N, C-alpha and C positions, 0 to 999 in steps of 0.2 A: 330077302327083304331087308335084312340087317346090312347087307353089302351095299344096297342102294342108298340107305340112309347115311352110311359112313362116307360113301362117295360124295353125296350132296354136301355133307359137312365139310369135307376137304375143299370142295369148290367154293363154298361160302368163305372159308378162312382165307384161301388164296385171293379171292376177289377183294376181301377186306384189306389184305396186306398191300395189294396193288394200288387200291384207292388211297390208302394211307401214305404210301411212298410218293405217289404222284402228287398228292396234296402238299406234302412236305417240300417236294422239288419246286412246285409252283409257288409255294410260300417263299422259298429261298430266292426264286427268280424275282418275285414281286418286291422282296426286301431289297434286292440289289438295284432294281429299277427305280425305287422310291428315292434314291439319293440324287439330288438335283445337281446338275453340272452348271457351274457359274464361271464367268470370266473374272479373273482377278489380276491385279497388277500391283507393283510397288510404286510409290510416288517418284516423280522426277525431283532431282536435287540439283539446282544450278543458281548462279547469281542473278539477281534482278535489281532493278531500280524501283524504289518505293515511291508511291504517289498518294496524294490526297485529292479527293474530288470536291469541287466547290461549285455551287450554282452561279451562273454568270449570264450576262446579256451583251448583245452586240450593239455598237453605236458607230455611226459614220465618223470618219476622221474630220469631216467638215460639213456643217449644215448651215446654209445661208438663206435667209428670207429675202426675196426680191420684192421691193416696194416701189410704189409710185409716190413721187415727191412733188408733183405738180397737180393742179386741177385740170380736168378736161376729159373729153371723150376718147376711149380707146378706138383708134382707127385701124390698128393692125395687131393681130396676135400671130406670131411667127413660129409657133411650135405646137406639138400635140402633147397632151397629158401623158406623163410617163416616159417621154422621150429623153434620150441621152443627148446633152448639148456640150459644146466646148466653150471654154472661157473666151469671152468677147463676142459670142454669137448674139445677134439682135433678137430680142424676145418680144418686145412691145413697142408700138409707137402711139403716143398720146398726141392728140391734135396740136400741132406746134404753131398754128397761125398767130395767136396772140403773142407768143413768146418770140417769134420771128420779128413781129412788129416792134416789140420791146428792144430787141437787138438793134434794129434799124434806127430807132429813136436814140438809143444810147450812142451809136456810132455818130449820128448827126450832132448830138450834144458834145461829143468829144472833139469833133472837127471845129465846132464853134468855139469851144474853150481854147483849142490850140491856136486858132486864128486870133483870138483876143490876146492870148499870151504873146504871140508874135508882134502884134501891134504895140503892146505896152513895152516889150523889150526894145523895139526900135525907137520908140519915143523916149525911153529912159536913156538910151545911148546918145541921142541928140541933145537931150537936156543936160547930160553929163558933160558933153563938149562945151555947151553954152555956159555952164556954170564956171568953167575955167576962166572965162572973160567977164564974169559977173553979169552975164546977159540976163540971167534969171535969178530968182531968189532961192535961198537954201530950202525954203519951205516947199517950193514947187518941185525941187529935186527929190526931196523926201517923199512927196506925194507920188511922184513917178515911180520911185523904187517900191513903194507900198503897192501900187497897182500891179507891178510885175509879180510880187510875192502872192498877191491875191489871185492873179491869173494862173500862176503855177499850181496853187492849191485847187483851183477849179478844174484844171486839167487832170490832176490826180483823182479828184472826185469823179470826173467823167470817165476816166480809165477804169476805176473801181466799179462804177455802175455798169459799164460795158462788159466787164469781166463777169459780174453777177448775172447780167442778162444772158450772156453766152452760156454760162454754167446752167442756168435755169432751162435754157433751150435744150441743152444736152440731156436734161432729165426727161425730156419727151421721148428720147430714143434709149430705151432701157435694154442694156446688154447684160449678159451673164457674167457675174464677177468671178465664178469658178466653173470648172467642168463637173458634170454629174447628171443625175436623173432628176427630172422635174415632177412635181406633184400636179394636181389639177389646178386650173387657172381660177383665180379669185374674181376675175373680170374678163368678160369676153368682148369681142368687137361690138362697138355701139354703146357700151356701158360707160357711165360717167364715174370717174374716180375723183376723190377729194383727198389729195395727198400733201397739201401745204399746211401752213400754220403749225409746224412741228409735230404733225400727226400723220406719218406716212401710211399709205394704204397698202396692205399686204396683197400682192398679186399671185405669187407662187413661192415654192421653196425648192432649193437645189440640195440634193444629197450626194456628196462625194463619198462613195463606198469603197474606194481603193486607195490606200490600205484601210482595213477595218480594225476597230478596236474591240477588245473583249474586256469588260469590267467585272470584277468579282471582289468579294469581301472575305477576309479571314479574321478570326477572333485574335485578340492580342496575345492570349496565352498560347494559341496554336502557332502564331508567328514566332514567339520566343522558343517554343519547342523545336520548330523547324530550323531555326537559326542555330540551335545547339546541335542538332543531328546532321545538318547538311554540310557537306564539304564542297559543294559545287556552286555556291552562290558567290558572285563577285559583288563587293560592296553590300548593298541591302537587297539586291534583286537576284533571282535565279537566272540561269543562262537561257532556259527555254521552258515553255509549258505546252500543253496540248489542249486544243479546243475540240470538244466533242458535241455534235448537234444531237437533238432529241431523237432524230431518225437514226435507228441503230445501224443501218447500212451505209450511212454517210461516212466518208473517210475522216479519220482523225487529222486535225490540222496543226502543224507545228507553228507556234507563235513566239514572239520575242517580247518579254516584259520590258517596258520602258518607263514605268511610273509606279511608285509606291507612296501612299499618303504619308506626309511628315508628321501626322498626328493621329490619335485614336479618337474615333467618334464616341463621345461620352454617352450618347443615347443608346447606341447599339454595341459599344465595346469592340468595334471592328476597325480594321484598316482597309482602305480601298487600294487594289492593285489593277494595273492595266497592261495588256499585252496587245501587240499589233501583228497582223499577218497580211500578205498580199491576197486580194480578194478577186482578182481578175478572172480566174478559172472557176471560182465557186459561185459567184453572183449571189452572195448572202446579203440579207437586208438588215438595215438598222432596226433594232427593237426585238430581233429574234432571241429566244432563250436558248441557253446551252449550258454545258459544264466545262470547267477548266481543271485539267489534271496537273497538279503541281508536284514536281519531284522534290523530295526532301531527304533522301538517304538511300542506302544500299543494303541488301541482305545477300551475303556471299554464299550462303547455304540454304536458300529458300526451298521449302517443300511445296511442290506443285502437283495437283491432280486435275483431271478433266472436270470441268464444272458440271457436266452431265452426269457424273458419278455421285453427285450429292443430291440430297433431298432436304425439304424444309418441313418442320413441324412447329409446335408452339414454343419449343425451346430454342429454335433456330436451325442452323444447318447441321446435318448429320450424315454419316456414311455407315456402311457395314464392313466390319473388319473380320478377316478370316484368320483364326489363330493356327498354331502348329498342329492341332488336332482336327483341323478343318471344320471347326465350329464357328458359326456366325455370331458376331457380337455387335450390338448397336453402339455407336460411338458419336457423341456430340463433338463438333469441331468448331473452332473459331477461325473465321476466314477473313482474308483481306481483299485485295483488288484482283480484277481479272487481268490475266497476262496473255497477250497474243490472241485475244478474242475467244479463247476456248479453255485455258487453264486458270485455275483459281489458286491463290496463295493461301496455304493452310498455316495459320499462325500457331495453333496449338491443337492437340488432340490426336496427332498421328506422327509416328516416328518414321525415319527413312527406310527401315528394314521391315515394316509391317505391310501385309497384303490387304487390299481393299477390293470390294466388289465393284466392277466397272460398269456392268450392265444388268438389266432385269431386276431392278431394285424392288419392284412390286412382288416378285416371286419369292423373295427370301425374307426371313424373319429371325429375330434374335433366338439363339439356342439351336438353330437348325444345323444339321450336319450336311455338308456339301462336298461335291467333288470339284476342286478348283481346277480351272484351265488357265494357264498363264497366257497373258497377251503378249 
């Protein structure tokens, strides 16, 4: 009986020891498996051009209102709304009947004035010959000369009236003063327009969108700072800027500045700048909002990291840094502009030799020990 009890005790002790060591081994395995593997990397260090972003808007290089300058009914509209037209294309015809009659009457008046002048000139020549033999009085000769001068003045008046009548008739045939896109029509066929008496009637507007202008404003102190930092400005303008539309996938457009305001607006404390670019392949419209990226300097040893490796909280941008003991540290950083659409410029908060977590930011936290995997 004692032998059976002793044997049972040995079995219990051995079972306890097996269970203890298996638990310890499992505990060690779980301990090893609890260390998170994370991707880490060191920042890129390379030279970049520094830019500042400014809100801007686009404006056509030429915007012209097409107006009616005579009274009458529109008998022809020769375009569709939104159509592109070329300079000189016929857009409207206003009933020219009255103005054609005015031209005919002015031509007749000119012919009459010229005939009268011809008569008085011939009469004056005859009287001038007669005066040499004292066949007429001096008073008659003076009167004949006066008639010639009066007739010449009448001819000039008739010529001027004819020119005015022809010009007014030309106003009935309204042509495009520039090339561009047309807005909707202010008067269709059959409508009466009143465009005389110094009050032209607006019929449509032409927008010439190529080249296109981008206007933006910078504060006076920013302008002075950029001028001090920049080495790439000729005179008072940079060599080039970049126009970025609000749609993120739209390509950045290189533009050439060609105007800077000669004064500071006292109400806003800003200067206006303008840059132009060819718009034929973009077909951008006047009035669109955009941003202008203005180069102002260079950083020869810029620290760059993927923008996706950063996160944002109430303090701003932050990253997770992994120290030499593989411990994660929360780090707030000051960032600048986006480079090549994916890298962000780190102004402060990270040194070139430090490692940062590149992925799975939601899985790590400050103070955690990790197993770094270099990218």
